[in-house]
N, C-alpha and C positions, 0 to 999 in steps of 0.2 A: 649514376649521376650524369647529367647532361654535359657533353663536351662543348656545347655551344658557347662561343666567346661571350664574356659578360656584357660587352657593349651591344650585342645583338639580342640580349634577353629583355623581356618586358620588365619595366621598373618594379612591378609587384611580384616578380619571380621570387620564390623562397630563398634563393641564393643571396638576396639583398635584405632579407628580414633581420639578420644580426646587426647590420649597419643601421637600419631604421630603429630597432630597439635600443641600440647603443646611443644613438643621437637623441632619442626620446628621454632616456635616463639622464643624459648629460644636460638636456634642457631643464629637467626637473631639478637637478642638483644646482643649476645656475640660479634657482630661486632662493637658495640659502644665502645668509649674510656673507659678505665678502671674506671676513676673517675665517669663517667656517670652511669656505671653499679652499682657502690657502692651506689650512690644516689637513683637510681631507686629501688635497692634492699631494701634500708631502707624504702622507701615509700610503697613498696609492703608489707613489714613486718608490717607496721603500719595499712595497710588495713586488713591484715590477723587477726590482733588483734580483729578487729570488726566483721570479717566474721566467726571467729572460736570460738564460745562460749565454746564448749567442751574443746578444747585445751587451751583456756584462763583459764578455771577452773582448769585443770590439772596443768598448769604452776603455777597458784597462790598457789595451795596446795603444790607443790614441794618447791617453794620459802619460803612459810611460815614454812614448816617443817625444811628446811635446813639452813635458816637464821633467826632464832628466835630473834637474837640480833638486827635486823633491825626493825624500827617502821613500821606501816602499810603503810605510804606514801612512804618510801624508798623501801619496798617490791614491791609496785605497780609500782614504777619507774623501778625496775629491771625486772618485768614482761614485761613491754612495751619494754624495751631494748632487752630482749630475743627475742621477736617477730621481732624487727627491725633486729637483727643479723641473725635470721632464714631467713628473706627475702633476706638479703645480701648473705646468704649462698647458696641460689638457684642460684644466679648469679656467686658465686665463684665455685660452682659445674660445671657450664657451662664453666668457665675459665679453670678448671682442664681438661675438656673433649676436648675443642676446641681451647684454646688460645696457641699459640706457646710459649714454655718455655723461648725462647730468649726474648720475650717481658716483661717477669716478672723478669728477672735477674736484680740485683741491687736493688730489692725491698723486698728481704728476706734474712734472716741470720739463721745460725744454731749454737747454743751454746752446749757445753758439748760433743764434738766429742770424746774427750779422753776416756770417759766412754764406748762408743760403740766400739772404736778401741781396747780397752783392752779386752772387752768381745769377740770380733771376734778372737782375738789372741789365745783364748782357743781352737779354731777349732771345736766347737760343735754347731755352729749356734747360733742365738740369737732370743729370743722371745721379740718382741718390743711391749710393751703395748701401746694401743691407747685408745681414748675415743670419744664419739659422740659429737664433737664440731661442730659448724655451718660451720667451715672451713675444715671439715673432708676430702673430696675428694681433695680439693686444697692442703691441707697439704701433701697428698700422692704424688702429682706431684712435689711439692717443695722439699720434702725429697729425691725423686728419683734423684735429681740433684747432690746429695752427695753420695748416696749409692744405689746399686740395692736392691730391696725389693719385697717380695711376700706378699700377703694379704689374710686373711681369711674374708669371708663374708657370709651373709645369703641370700639364693636365694629368689628373689622377686616373689610374687604370680602372677604378670602379666607377661606373657612370652615375650611380645614385649618389655616392659620396662626392663625386666631382660636381654634381648639380647643387648639392647642399653647400659645399665649400664656396663655390662661385657666387651663389645667391647671397650668402651671408657676408662675403667679402665686399660685395658691391654696396653694402650698407655704408662703408666708409671709404672705399676706393672709387674714383671716378670711372675707371676702366680696369678690368682684369684682363691683361694681354698675355696670350699664350706665348711662351718664350721664343718660338720660331717665327712669330708674326712681327718681323722687324719693320715692315711698312707701317704698321699701326704705331710702333714706338716712335718712328721718325715723324709721323704726322703729329703725335702728341708733343714732341719736342719742338716742332716748328710752330706750335701754338703757345710756346713758352710754358709748357706744363712740366711738372716734376714726375719723373718715372723712377719708381723704386725697383731695384734690381739686386738680387743676391747671387753672386757668382762663386760661392764658396763650396760647391759640391763637385765631386769627381764624376765627369761625364766621359771618361776615357781620353785617349790621346788624339782622337780625331778633332781637329780645330783646337787643340790644346798644346801647351808646352809645360815642361817641368819648371817649377819655381818654388823657392823655399816658403814653407808655412810652418812657423815655430821651429825653423831650422831643418825641417824635413822636406825633401823634394816631393812636391805634390802636383799632380796633373791639374793645370789651371787653364780654363777656357780663355781664348783670345777674343771672344765676341765683344768684350768690354771695349777694347781698343777700336774694333771696327765700328761700334756704335758711336763712339766719340768722334771718329773721323768723319762719319756720314753727315753730321750736323754741326760739328765744332762745339758741342755742348760741354760746359764745365761739369766736373764730376767731384763729388765729395761723399764722405762717410757719415752714416747715422748710427750711433751706438745706442743701445737701450738695455736697461737692467732694472730688476726689482731691488729696492733699497734693502740693506742688510737686516733692518728691523721689521721688514714686511709692511711698512707703513705707506708705501706707494712706489712710484716709478720715476726714474730719471732718463730722459732722452737727451742725447748730446750730438750736435752737429760739429764735425771737424772741418778745418779749412779746406778750400779747394785744392785738389791734387795738381801740382804744377812742377815741372812741365809734364803734360800728358796729352797725347801719346808722345813717346820719345823716338819712334822709328824702330825700336827694338822690342819685339813681342815678349821676349823673356824678361827684359827689364821692366816692361809695363806690368806683366803678370806679377813680378816680385813686388812692385810698388803697391798694387791692389791688395795682395796678400798681407803686406806689412800694415796697411790701413785696417784691414779686418782683424789682424792679430792685435793691433793696438786697442781696438774696440773690445775684443774678447777679454783682454787682460784686466779690464775694469772689474770683471767678476767672472773668472774662467769657468766656474761650475755652472753658469747659466747658459753655456753654449751647448749645442746638441752633439756632444761627442759620441753619441750612440751610432752616428752615421760613419760609414767606412770612407773617411776623407782620403785615405791613402791606398785605395783598392787597386789603382793602376800603378804598376811597378815594372821596371825593366826585366825583372826575373819572373814575371807572370802575374796575372790578375790575382789579387788578394794574397800575394806573397807574404806581406807583413802580418796578415791576420791568420795565417795557417798555424795550427797548434804546434806543429813541429818547429816553427820559427819563433817560439815564445821566449826569445832571449833579447837582450838590449840591441837596439838598432845601431848599425854603423853605416854612415853614408859612404 
């Protein structure tokens, strides 16, 4: 097998065939009725639960850490529901990329528009906090029906998948801005645009601080504070979730976070995490708990996810 880096390979290289075949199959499944896609997604998620022991372990650790008030059986039910929602999320991503928005109208709503309208009235643009919900991409499409929005993202390591994702996201985002391109973010904000930004992943301690997330210390990036400082833009949270009866989706804008920044990076990070936690608690199982949110730890990377440490966490 060639050791040539994927980014240097020709787009038609056999290494990329599985991605192309998978995307083609997803495109075909997106032709099915919406309800069928939700049911297939749930079945796919249940299968992933059994096929992904590593992700199952990560999810169990996350749920145990963040929901200690639940007994073991309730935690396990949530773990299974997380996988079901992630399976549905794959189909919802396909909806975001290929389903005409007209077919979805009447199945989603947006609450709290007054908060965003007041923030935009300041003329400094708005940083819209997001989080990695299973409905992430679909939420972007639905929100774009109310407001034009740009989005920050992390470049994918697979160049073919990166091209597919970016092309399809530009269907509903004005710009897809790579997360390190702060200049483009500031230019957008100075044009009084909305920039959607999800700071809820663990990128290590470089330019991060520890801040509580569901009561657990989590490495939280401080870039949010820096961006707000650069343009004085207001910042607020967008929550999104699928309704419990699978009849549609609800988006909700929270009030502007004030005061922000405070001059204390740890206090700012804690405030951001609290807003994200508030949004997640609307339906916790629709959050992507399959990610290692707590992989950075004072005792070493992935300490909390090591099998030998599979006991209750104590801060």
